[in-house]
C-alpha positions as CSV (number, residue, x, y, z in Angstrom):
1,M,-81.8,-50.7,4.2
2,S,-79.2,-51.8,6.6
3,D,-76.7,-52.3,3.7
4,K,-77.2,-48.7,2.7
5,K,-76.5,-47.5,6.3
6,F,-73.5,-49.7,6.5
7,S,-72.2,-48.3,3.2
8,K,-72.8,-44.7,4.3
9,S,-71.0,-45.3,7.5
10,L,-68.1,-46.9,5.7
11,I,-67.8,-43.9,3.4
12,M,-67.9,-41.4,6.2
13,L,-65.2,-43.4,8.0
14,M,-63.0,-43.3,4.9
15,V,-63.5,-39.6,4.5
16,L,-62.6,-39.1,8.2
17,L,-59.4,-41.2,7.8
18,T,-58.5,-39.4,4.6
19,S,-58.8,-36.0,6.3
20,L,-56.5,-37.2,9.1
21,V,-53.9,-38.8,6.8
22,I,-53.6,-36.4,3.9
23,P,-52.1,-33.4,5.8
24,Q,-49.2,-35.6,6.7
25,M,-48.5,-36.6,3.1
26,T,-46.9,-34.8,0.2
27,G,-49.3,-33.0,-2.0
28,G,-52.0,-32.9,0.6
29,V,-55.5,-31.5,0.0
30,F,-57.4,-29.6,2.7
31,A,-61.2,-28.9,2.7
32,E,-63.3,-27.0,5.2
33,T,-65.4,-29.6,7.1
34,S,-66.5,-27.7,10.2
35,E,-70.1,-26.6,10.1
36,S,-70.2,-25.0,13.6
37,E,-67.7,-22.2,12.6
38,D,-67.3,-21.4,9.0
39,P,-65.7,-17.9,8.6
40,L,-65.5,-18.5,4.8
41,G,-69.2,-19.4,4.6
42,E,-70.1,-16.2,6.5
43,A,-68.1,-14.3,3.9
44,G,-69.9,-16.0,1.1
45,L,-66.9,-18.2,0.3
46,T,-66.4,-22.0,0.1
47,L,-63.0,-23.7,0.2
48,I,-63.2,-26.5,-2.3
49,A,-59.5,-27.6,-2.0
50,L,-56.3,-26.6,-0.3
51,R,-53.3,-28.5,-1.6
52,N,-49.5,-28.2,-0.8
53,D,-46.9,-29.8,-2.9
54,T,-43.2,-30.2,-2.1
55,L,-40.7,-29.2,-4.8
56,D,-37.0,-29.7,-5.6
57,T,-36.3,-26.6,-7.7
58,N,-32.5,-27.2,-8.2
59,Q,-32.9,-31.0,-8.7
60,D,-30.4,-31.9,-6.0
61,G,-32.7,-34.5,-4.3
62,D,-33.6,-32.2,-1.4
63,I,-36.9,-30.5,-0.8
64,D,-36.5,-26.7,-0.9
65,S,-39.9,-25.2,-1.9
66,I,-43.6,-25.7,-1.1
67,R,-46.3,-24.9,-3.6
68,V,-49.7,-24.2,-2.1
69,V,-52.8,-24.4,-4.4
70,V,-56.2,-23.0,-3.2
71,V,-59.5,-23.6,-4.9
72,M,-62.5,-21.4,-3.8
73,S,-66.0,-20.5,-4.9
74,T,-68.2,-17.6,-4.0
75,T,-71.9,-16.9,-3.9
76,D,-71.3,-13.2,-4.5
77,N,-71.2,-11.7,-7.9
78,F,-67.6,-10.7,-7.5
79,V,-65.0,-10.9,-4.7
80,N,-61.5,-9.6,-4.1
81,L,-59.3,-11.6,-1.8
82,E,-55.6,-11.6,-0.8
83,L,-53.9,-14.8,0.1
84,R,-50.9,-14.6,2.5
85,L,-48.6,-17.6,2.9
86,F,-46.5,-17.2,6.1
87,G,-43.3,-19.1,6.8
88,I,-41.5,-19.0,10.2
89,H,-37.9,-20.2,10.7
90,K,-36.1,-19.7,14.0
91,G,-38.3,-16.8,14.9
92,Q,-37.9,-15.0,11.6
93,Q,-41.1,-14.7,9.5
94,V,-41.5,-14.1,5.8
95,V,-44.7,-13.8,3.7
96,E,-45.7,-14.6,0.1
97,T,-48.9,-12.8,-1.2
98,Q,-51.3,-13.5,-4.0
99,L,-54.4,-11.6,-5.1
100,M,-57.7,-13.5,-6.1
101,S,-60.4,-11.6,-8.0
102,F,-63.1,-13.9,-9.2
103,S,-66.8,-14.8,-9.4
104,G,-68.1,-18.3,-9.2
105,Q,-65.0,-20.6,-8.7
106,S,-61.3,-19.9,-9.0
107,N,-57.9,-21.1,-7.9
108,A,-54.6,-19.6,-6.9
109,S,-51.1,-20.8,-6.4
110,L,-48.4,-19.6,-4.0
111,T,-44.8,-20.9,-3.8
112,Y,-42.7,-20.7,-0.7
113,D,-39.0,-20.9,-1.4
114,S,-36.9,-21.9,1.6
115,W,-34.3,-19.3,2.5
116,A,-32.5,-21.3,5.2
117,N,-31.7,-24.8,6.2
118,G,-34.1,-26.3,8.8
119,E,-37.7,-26.4,9.9
120,H,-40.2,-24.0,8.4
121,E,-43.7,-23.6,9.9
122,L,-46.3,-22.6,7.2
123,S,-49.7,-21.0,7.5
124,L,-52.2,-19.5,5.0
125,A,-54.3,-16.5,5.7
126,V,-57.3,-15.3,3.7
127,I,-57.8,-11.5,3.8
128,N,-60.9,-9.7,2.5
129,E,-61.0,-6.5,0.4
130,A,-61.1,-4.4,3.6
131,G,-57.8,-5.9,4.8
132,E,-59.5,-7.9,7.5
133,E,-58.5,-11.5,8.1
134,I,-61.2,-14.0,7.3
135,T,-59.5,-17.1,8.5
136,T,-56.1,-18.8,8.7
137,F,-55.1,-22.4,7.8
138,E,-52.3,-23.9,9.7
139,L,-50.1,-26.0,7.3
140,P,-47.6,-28.6,8.1
141,T,-44.0,-27.9,9.3
142,Y,-41.4,-28.9,6.7
143,L,-37.7,-29.6,6.9
144,L,-36.3,-27.8,3.9
145,K,-33.0,-27.0,2.3
146,P,-32.4,-23.4,0.9
147,A,-33.9,-22.8,-2.5
148,L,-32.7,-19.1,-2.6
149,K,-29.0,-18.1,-2.7
150,T,-27.9,-17.2,0.7
151,P,-25.8,-13.9,1.0
152,R,-22.3,-14.2,-0.4
153,V,-19.5,-11.6,-0.4
154,T,-16.3,-12.1,-2.3
155,L,-13.3,-9.8,-2.8
156,A,-11.3,-10.8,-5.9
157,L,-8.0,-9.1,-6.6
158,N,-6.8,-8.5,-10.2
159,A,-3.1,-7.4,-10.0
160,P,0.5,-8.6,-10.4
161,E,1.9,-10.9,-7.7
162,N,4.1,-8.1,-6.5
163,I,2.2,-4.8,-6.7
164,E,4.1,-1.5,-7.1
165,T,2.6,2.0,-7.1
166,G,1.2,2.7,-10.6
167,D,0.6,-1.0,-11.5
168,E,-2.8,-2.1,-12.9
169,C,-4.7,-3.1,-9.8
170,S,-8.5,-3.7,-9.2
171,V,-10.7,-5.4,-6.6
172,N,-13.9,-6.9,-7.8
173,R,-16.7,-6.9,-5.2
174,I,-18.9,-9.9,-5.9
175,F,-22.2,-9.7,-3.9
176,E,-25.3,-11.9,-3.9
177,D,-28.4,-12.1,-1.8
178,E,-31.7,-13.5,-3.1
179,T,-33.3,-13.8,0.3
180,G,-33.3,-10.2,1.5
181,P,-34.7,-8.5,-1.7
182,R,-37.2,-11.4,-2.1
183,Y,-38.8,-10.7,1.3
184,G,-38.1,-7.0,1.7
185,A,-35.4,-7.8,4.3
186,E,-32.4,-6.2,2.6
187,G,-29.5,-5.3,4.9
188,A,-26.4,-3.1,4.9
189,R,-23.0,-3.7,3.4
190,T,-20.0,-2.5,5.3
191,F,-16.5,-2.0,3.7
192,S,-13.3,-1.1,5.5
193,G,-9.6,-1.0,4.9
194,A,-9.5,1.2,1.8
195,P,-7.7,4.5,1.8
196,F,-10.8,6.2,0.3
197,T,-14.6,6.0,0.9
198,V,-16.2,3.0,-0.9
199,L,-19.9,3.1,-1.9
200,D,-22.2,0.1,-2.3
201,S,-22.6,1.0,-6.0
202,Q,-18.8,0.5,-6.6
203,D,-18.6,-3.1,-7.9
204,V,-14.9,-2.6,-8.9
205,L,-12.3,-0.7,-6.9
206,D,-9.4,0.8,-8.8
207,C,-6.3,0.4,-6.5
208,S,-3.9,1.5,-9.3
209,H,-3.4,4.9,-7.6
210,W,-3.5,3.8,-4.0
211,P,-0.5,4.9,-1.9
212,A,2.1,2.3,-1.0
213,G,1.3,0.4,2.2
214,D,-0.3,-2.7,3.6
215,Y,-4.1,-3.0,3.2
216,S,-6.5,-5.3,5.0
217,L,-9.8,-5.1,3.1
218,R,-13.0,-6.4,4.7
219,E,-16.6,-6.4,3.6
220,T,-19.5,-7.7,5.7
221,Y,-23.2,-8.0,5.0
222,R,-26.2,-8.7,7.2
223,N,-29.8,-8.7,6.1
224,D,-32.9,-8.3,8.3
225,L,-33.3,-12.1,8.4
226,S,-30.1,-12.3,10.4
227,Q,-28.2,-13.9,7.5
228,T,-24.6,-12.7,7.3
229,A,-21.7,-12.9,4.8
230,E,-18.0,-11.7,5.1
231,D,-14.8,-11.8,3.2
232,W,-11.2,-10.6,3.7
233,L,-8.5,-9.5,1.3
234,N,-4.9,-8.6,2.3
235,L,-2.7,-6.8,-0.2
236,T,0.6,-4.9,-0.1
237,I,1.5,-2.1,-2.5
238,S,5.3,-1.3,-2.6
239,N,6.8,2.0,-3.7
240,R,8.1,1.8,-7.2
241,P,11.8,2.2,-7.3
242,A,13.4,5.3,-8.9
243,P,14.1,5.1,-12.6
244,A,17.4,3.3,-13.2
245,F,19.4,4.3,-16.2
246,S,22.9,5.3,-17.4
247,L,24.3,7.8,-19.8
248,L,26.2,6.9,-22.9
249,T,28.5,9.6,-24.2
250,E,29.9,9.8,-27.7
251,G,32.3,12.5,-28.8
252,N,33.6,13.4,-25.4
253,G,37.1,14.9,-25.8
254,N,36.7,15.7,-29.4
255,S,36.8,19.1,-31.1
256,T,33.8,21.3,-31.5
257,D,33.7,20.6,-35.2
258,T,32.8,16.9,-34.6
259,D,29.6,15.2,-33.6
260,C,28.7,14.7,-29.9
261,S,25.8,13.0,-28.2
262,I,24.6,11.8,-24.8
263,T,22.0,9.0,-24.7
264,M,19.9,7.7,-21.8
265,I,20.1,3.9,-21.6
266,P,17.4,2.3,-19.3
267,D,18.8,-0.5,-17.0
268,S,15.7,-2.6,-17.7
269,S,13.9,-3.2,-20.9
270,D,10.7,-4.0,-19.0
271,I,10.2,-0.4,-18.0
272,D,8.8,2.1,-20.5
273,F,10.5,5.5,-20.1
274,T,8.4,7.1,-22.9
275,N,6.0,8.9,-20.6
276,F,8.6,9.8,-18.0
277,V,9.7,13.5,-17.7
278,K,13.3,14.1,-18.8
279,I,15.1,17.3,-17.7
280,W,18.5,18.1,-19.2
281,R,20.7,20.7,-17.5
282,I,24.0,22.4,-18.5
283,Q,26.0,23.6,-15.6
284,G,22.8,23.3,-13.5
285,V,20.8,25.4,-15.8
286,V,17.7,23.7,-17.3
287,F,17.8,23.2,-21.1
288,Q,14.3,24.2,-22.0
289,N,11.9,22.2,-24.2
290,Y,14.2,19.2,-24.5
291,N,12.2,16.3,-23.1
292,T,14.1,13.6,-25.1
293,S,16.2,10.6,-24.3
294,K,19.1,11.9,-26.4
295,F,21.0,15.2,-26.0
296,D,23.0,16.8,-28.9
297,C,26.2,18.0,-27.1
298,S,27.8,19.2,-30.4
299,I,26.1,22.5,-29.7
300,L,28.4,23.1,-26.7
301,S,31.3,25.4,-27.1
302,A,34.9,24.5,-26.4
303,G,35.6,23.8,-22.7
304,V,34.4,21.4,-19.9
305,H,30.7,21.2,-19.4
306,L,28.7,19.4,-16.7
307,V,25.6,17.8,-18.4
308,S,23.0,16.2,-16.1
309,L,19.7,14.4,-16.8
310,E,16.9,14.1,-14.3
311,V,14.2,11.5,-15.1
312,V,10.9,11.7,-13.2
313,N,8.5,8.7,-13.4
314,N,4.7,8.8,-13.2
315,E,4.8,8.5,-9.4
316,L,7.1,11.6,-9.2
317,I,10.1,9.6,-8.2
318,H,13.2,10.9,-9.8
319,T,16.8,10.0,-10.6
320,I,19.7,12.3,-11.7
321,H,22.9,11.3,-13.5
322,A,25.6,13.6,-14.8
323,V,28.8,13.5,-17.0
324,N,31.5,16.0,-17.7
325,V,31.9,16.6,-21.4
326,V,35.2,18.0,-22.8
327,R,35.0,19.9,-26.1
328,L,38.2,21.0,-27.6
329,P,38.6,24.0,-29.9
330,G,38.3,23.3,-33.6
331,L,41.3,23.5,-36.0
332,N,40.0,26.2,-38.3
333,L,39.4,29.1,-35.9
334,T,39.1,32.8,-36.6
335,D,41.3,35.2,-34.7
336,E,38.4,36.2,-32.5
337,E,37.5,32.6,-31.7
338,A,41.2,31.8,-31.0
339,E,41.4,34.8,-28.6
340,S,38.2,33.9,-26.7
341,L,38.5,30.1,-26.7
342,P,40.9,28.1,-24.5
343,S,44.3,27.3,-26.1
344,R,44.9,23.8,-27.4
345,S,48.0,21.7,-27.1
346,F,49.5,20.2,-30.2
347,G,52.2,18.2,-28.5
348,E,55.7,18.8,-29.8
349,D,54.3,21.1,-32.5
350,T,52.9,23.5,-29.8
351,K,54.5,26.9,-30.2
352,T,56.3,28.2,-27.1
353,D,57.4,31.6,-26.0
354,S,60.7,32.5,-24.3
355,V,58.7,34.7,-21.9
356,G,57.9,31.6,-20.0
357,W,61.5,30.7,-19.3
358,I,62.3,34.3,-18.1
359,S,59.4,34.2,-15.8
360,I,60.5,30.9,-14.4
361,G,64.1,32.3,-13.8
362,I,62.7,35.4,-12.0
363,L,60.5,33.3,-9.9
364,C,63.4,31.0,-8.8
365,F,65.5,34.1,-7.9
366,V,62.8,35.5,-5.7
367,V,62.4,32.2,-4.0
368,A,66.1,32.0,-3.3
369,I,66.2,35.5,-1.7
370,L,63.2,34.7,0.5
371,A,64.8,31.4,1.6
372,F,68.0,33.3,2.6
373,V,66.2,35.9,4.6
374,F,64.2,33.2,6.4
375,L,67.4,31.3,7.3
376,V,69.1,34.4,8.7
377,R,66.1,35.3,10.8
378,V,66.0,31.8,12.2
379,K,69.7,32.1,13.2
380,D,69.1,35.4,14.9
381,E,66.2,34.1,16.8
382,K,68.3,31.1,17.9
383,D,70.8,33.5,19.4
384,I,68.0,35.4,21.2
385,F,66.5,32.3,22.7
386,E,69.8,30.8,24.1
387,M,69.9,29.2,27.6
388,R,69.3,31.6,30.5
389,D,72.2,32.7,32.6
390,L,72.8,30.4,35.5
391,G,74.9,32.7,37.6
392,P,78.7,33.1,38.1
393,A,81.0,30.7,36.3
394,P,81.8,27.6,38.4
395,M,85.1,27.3,40.2
396,I,87.0,24.2,39.2
397,L,90.3,23.3,40.7
398,E,93.3,22.3,38.6
399,D,92.6,18.6,39.1
400,G,89.1,19.1,37.8
401,S,87.3,18.8,41.2
402,P,84.9,21.5,42.5
403,D,86.2,24.3,44.6
404,S,84.5,24.0,48.0
405,E,85.9,27.5,49.0
406,G,87.4,25.9,52.1
407,L,84.1,24.7,53.4
408,P,83.9,21.1,54.7
409,T,82.4,18.6,52.1
410,T,80.9,15.2,52.3
411,V,79.5,12.7,49.8
412,D,76.2,11.0,50.5
413,D,75.1,7.4,49.7
414,E,73.9,8.4,46.3
415,G,77.3,9.9,45.4
416,V,76.2,13.6,45.6
417,L,78.8,16.1,46.9
418,W,77.7,18.4,49.7
419,R,79.4,21.4,51.4
420,Q,78.4,23.0,54.7
421,H,78.4,26.7,55.5
422,P,79.2,28.0,59.0
423,D,75.5,28.9,59.6
424,G,74.6,25.2,59.0
425,N,73.2,25.6,55.4
426,H,74.2,23.2,52.7
427,D,75.0,23.3,49.0
428,W,75.0,20.3,46.6
429,W,77.2,20.0,43.5
430,D,75.5,19.8,40.1
431,Q,77.8,17.8,37.9
432,D,76.0,18.8,34.6
433,L,76.0,22.6,35.2
434,R,79.1,22.5,37.4
435,I,77.6,24.8,40.0
436,W,76.8,24.7,43.7
437,N,73.0,24.7,44.5
438,R,71.7,25.9,47.8
439,W,69.7,23.3,49.6
């Protein structure tokens, strides 16, 4: 009898040790052992087993998920339960739910996927059909790696290295978040830097028609679990230069009965001018319905014509070039055409008319008369504007010296001759004008 008691005591001791050790091991099994308080028993339920297994879902050697298996039985004919597996990480709580509808005995499995790196505190709640909590089992705390993809935002540019207005340009918005949608904690995406409003549904932005300028694109995301993601993209769009081309003229200076053409020659073969607007003008007047790269100038009449071409690219940037085209009268002209068209020189064979020489002679005679009249008038005016009268003619003695009229004279240090009147006034002798000047 003592052996049986000893065996029974040994078994109870092993059960007790097992119940203490198993929760700390992977793949632990929990069973309700308390008889004093048994909420499950009061609800007609019995927890047969509660097991939690660690998983490595991505096979990288780190634990990232916990699978919880529950085995229950009921004494009722049928029971509806809800199992809620809670996980808490840094104050943020998420929950996985599973419904159990059974009679007799049944089991359920819930998987907790880690959504962040660090410690996760787990607990399992059993909820009845009325939404009331029957009991909660505290599970171990696990150190887990993320099993779900954390939020990621990427802005990828598809465009030439040097972007010009009108170039093919797009920005791909790559966005991922498995955590927020999994636990109903989706956040908001914020986009800035674009010239137009960007919606969350726009996965690809067409920047082919953006104005020229510098752009700093930024997209941020934050879900309700405080997970964030951000990306930047800087791009510059330069103004496309004006169309560069030249005009090649053939038949310039020829007669109207020969061919004539003006052809637009692009400076670069890499630029397609096909869709550009081409406007030809004659003397500034638009030549209607002539959107071509070649102009037939043989239709021009005799004379000098200003022909211009304006090319407008897809960005409405334009360039204008012009040439002067000379068209000589043809050889076989009717009298009416010869009368209306400009005359043409035939070199030594050009017929001349004596009227021209007579006109030249008459013109020379008229010019000679005008020159004579002009010279006469200039001489008369010269006499009119002679030097003003300086007074009476000077008195010079026979020896060439000035006549002092009997007044005493003296010469100063500078060689100027002076004479003195009885009243004390003085005159000085001007050698150039040969007169006495009162001082």
